[in-house]
N, C-alpha and C positions, 0 to 999 in steps of 0.2 A: 406279272412280275417274273413269269415262268423264265422269259429269257434270260434276264440278271441273275436268276438263281443258277442257272446254265452257265453263265460266264463266272460265277464264284467258283463252282467247281471245276471247271476248265482250269481255271489260275491254278489251285492245286493240282491237277492232275499234269498241267505243264511245268510246275515246280518239281514234281515226282519225276517226269520225263528229263527233266533238264539235267540232273544227275545220272542219266544214264546216254547222253546224246555225245558225249566225246569217244571218236573211234579207240577201239583197244590197241590200235597199232602203232598210235602217236609215241615217240620215245619219251623216256624219263631221265630228267639229270641224275646223273651220278650213276647209270649202270654200264657195265664195262662190255657186255655182250651184245651190240647191236641194239636195234631198236626196242623197247621194251614199252608196256603200257603207262600213258599218263593217267595219273588218278583223274577224274571229274572234278569241276569247281565245288567246294564244299557247299554243301545246301545251306538254306538260311536256318539259323537256329530255330524258328518256328515256321510252319507250314500254315500262312493264313491266306484265307482267299483274297484277292483285292478288292477293294470297296470302290465301286464305281460311282462316281458324282455325277449323275445324270438326272434330270427330271422326270418326273411319273412318265411312264411310256403310255403314249396314246392306244386307242382300241385296236388299233392293226399293228401295233407294236412286232408281233410277230413276222408281218408280209414286210415291214420295214427294214429290219435286223438281216433278214435273209434276202434282202436285194441282192441281185448280182453287180459286184462294183467291178470285175475284170475277169476276162476268159482268156485262158491261157491253153493253146491247143485244143479248143473246144471245152476243156475242162475251167469249170465256174470258181470264182471265189467271191464269196458272199459279205456282206457289210458284217454278219455275225462274226465271221473269222478275223477280219481286221478290228473289229472292236475287242474282241477276246485277246489279240496278240498285244493291243496298246494297255488293256488291263494288267496283263502279266508284267510286261516291261515296266510300267510304272512299280507296279508291288515290288518287283526285283529290284528295282534302284532307288526305292522308299522315295518317290516323287509323286506329289500331285498330280492331277490333272490338268495341264496346262490350259489356260482359257482358249477360246475360241479365236482363232488368227494365225498368222504365218508361221509361229513358233509350232503348233500343234498340228498344224499342216504337213510341215517338214518332218515331223515324227511320225505320221501316219504314211506319208509317202514311203521312209524308210523302213516301214515294218511292213507295208506293202509289198516292197521290194523283196524283204525275206521270205514271206509267203511264197511270192512267185517262185522265188529261187527253190525252195523247198519243193515245189510241184513239180517245176521242171525236172527234179532230181527223182521224184517219184516214177513219173512219166517214163524217164529214161529205164531206170530199173525195171519197171514193168515190160518196156520194150525189148529188152535183153534178156528175159524171163527169168529174173533174179527171184528167189521163194525165200520165204521165212519158215522155219520148221516149226510144229507146233511146240517142242521143248523151248525152244526160245523165247517163244509169245508167253508160254507158262511163267518161266523164269522172270521176265520183264515184268508181266503181270503182278507177280509176287512180289516185287521190288517196289511197285507203285501201291499196291495194298497196304504195305509196311509202311509207308511214306505217309499215307492217309491215316496210318492209327487204326485201321479195321484188321480185327485179329482173327476173323473166320472169312471163308469166301460168301457166306449169307449175308452178314454185316458189310462188305466191302461193295456187294450187289445192292442192299436198301440203302447204303449212303448215295450211290450213283443215281439209285430211282428217285430218292428224296429230293434231288435236285434237278428232275427232269430230264436226266440221261439215261443211257442204258449201255448193258456192257458192249453191246456192238459199236457203237461210237468211240469208247476206250479201246477197242481191240483194234479197231481201224489206224487210230492214232499212233497206236503201239506197233503196228506193221509197218505203216508208211517210216517210222522211224527208223527201225530196224532195216527196212529197205534203203533207206538213205546211206545209213552206215556202209552197209556192204557195198553199194554203188561206188560212193567215195573211195572205200578201200580197192577197189577194183581199179579206177579210173585217175586215181592220185596215189595213194599209199603205196602199193606195188610197183610204181612206175620213178620212184624216189628213191634214189642210195646216194650214201657219202664216201669217198673214196681216202683211203691214207694219205695220199698225195695232196689231196683238198684240206685234210686236216692238217699236215705239214703246213701248206702255206699260209693257213689262218693262225698258226702258232707263231710263224715267224712274224708274221705283220703285227701282232696283237700280244707278244710278248710280255712288253712292258706293263699293259693293263691286266694281264693273267696273273701277274707277279704280285699285284697290288696286295698288300696286307702281310705278305712273306716278312721275316724277321730278318735283322742283321745287328750285328754290334761294331763300333768303332771308336775311334781317340781322336783328338786333335789338339793342337797346337795354335792359338791365335795372337796374332799382331796386330795391335790396333794402331791406325795412322795417328800420328800427334804433330800439331805443328810446332814448329820452335828452330832455333839455330840456322835459322834463314833456309831450311830447307824444306821442300815438301813432304807432309807426313806420310803420304803412300809412297815416297821414295825410301822413305827411312824404314818403314814396316818391311817393305820389299826387300831391302838390304840385310835386316835381322832375319826374316825368314829363309832367304837364301842361305845365311850362315849357318843357321839351325839344321836346314835340311842337308847341308853337307855333312854334318856331324851325326845325324841319322844314316845315310849312306856309308858312313866310316864305321858303322857297326854299334854305334851308342845306343842305348836303351831308349825307346820312343818315350815312355812312362816316366824317366826320370829326366828327362828334358822338359817334357809337358810341366812337370812340378817346379822346375827352376824357371824356365822362360814363358810359359802361356799367359796370357793377359786375360783368362776367361777365367773370372775368379771361382766361378761355379762348376768348373771340371778340375782346374789345374790340380788341387790337392789330391785328386783321385786319379792321377796320371793322365789327365786328358780323357778320361773314358766318359763316353755319351751315353753310355747303357743300352739295353737292349730297344732298338727300335723297328717300329711297323713302316714299310715303305710306304709313304705319302706323307709322314710326319715330318719332315724336315722340307727347308725350302727345296724346288726342285732341282736348282743348279747346285745346291752343297749336294743333294743326295746322288745327283748324277755322276759329281766328281768321286764321291767315294764308292758308289756301286761299281764303276767301272774297274776299281782295282780288285786283285784277288786276295784271299785272305792272306795275312803276313805282309801286303805289300805296301809302299807307302806314295802319297802323291807329293809331285812337287809343289811350290808355293801356289795357292789357288787362291782368287781375289774373290770375295763376296763384298755386300753391302757395308758389313762391319770392320773387314780388314783382310788379311792375310791368314789362310790358313795353312797347316801341314795336316794332312790324314792318315790315319793308318786302319786299317780294316782288319778287324780281328775275323769275324765269320759271317756268312749271309745264307740265308735259306735258298734253294734255288728249285726250279721246277726239275725234279729228278724224282725216280723211284714212284712211289705211290701217288705222290703228287702230281707228275707228270702224267700217270694213268687217269688220274681224276680230271685233270684238265683235257688230256685229248677226248675224254668221255662228254665232258660239257661242249667242247668244241663240235663234237661229232652231233650231239642233240640241237646246237643253234643252228649248224648247215641244214640239217634235217628239217628243222622246222621252218627255217627261209625258203628252203626248196618246196617243201610240202604247199606252204601258202601259195607260193608264184603258182606250181600246179595248179593248185586247186583254184585259183582266180583265173587261171587260163580255161580249164574246162568249163567253170561255170559260164565265162563269157562266150565258149564255142557252143554251148547247149541254147544259151539264151538268144543266140544269134541266129539260130535256126529255127526258134520259136515263133509262131504267130500269137502274139499278144495283142488284147484288144481292150483298153480300159476304158470302162463306163462310170468312172467316180467323178 
């Protein structure tokens, strides 16, 4: 059972490392001065070891679990490492272990691909002579110790030993994690940037989407089509709307005209006032007709599904000042993340294409 115990602690360590694995130079939404750190994903509310649903191990379990299943540039990957990755994945996603078959096979293939990917990054870091300072190791180990609930170094070491591991094993994993972070920063993060021109183009193409949620105030006068007198109801409604629109252009008060002539009984007595609205609350065609106006401007008769409207825009929020600054920061982050992910995948494809990978699973 010693290998199962090792997997149990490995899950805890993986959970502790997961909170430290996001590179510190990926940008954070809302910052105004260039790329800033993104906080790592929040840790689980409890750090519990995953429970592995496996039959009792045979006498030669140690040899079985340490069987080499893949060789990456002469660097071996063992069955134990794959089982460890599967255990933590299921724990993190709160899933039971799938039964033997195609579903589990696909999961393990995906997890093995991730192990290979990380192994290639560590190898690349070592080839480029990237180093990890002792102070960094001490800080990261201290974070793991805290996550595991050990209050002293002695208690930390005792917890590890009780599960059949040692500090050298944990240090190796921490060192590899730090190497990967530095390698990705060198090969990806430092090669990605976003220009002001790119932000401008994104802003123009997505302005309507970015303005979602901004408020505006407007009034309307509604003329409902009614059949009668042998004339088409829509024609009559349009003629009435044209007549009132002429009076609006002549300087008559829009609110007074709404109270007298609007057939929207819910707003007429309030001078046609629609109240404070958020963009996206009205039907798209009506909202577009209103928002193309400038404050104080009136629309010509507009036909909707219910009748002809006259609109007056009282006020509207726009992307300006602090709101525009925040929007540009959000755009910078969006574009940075897109470029970062593209560059990361290109680099990973590049180093994998140069590797010699022998599968033995």
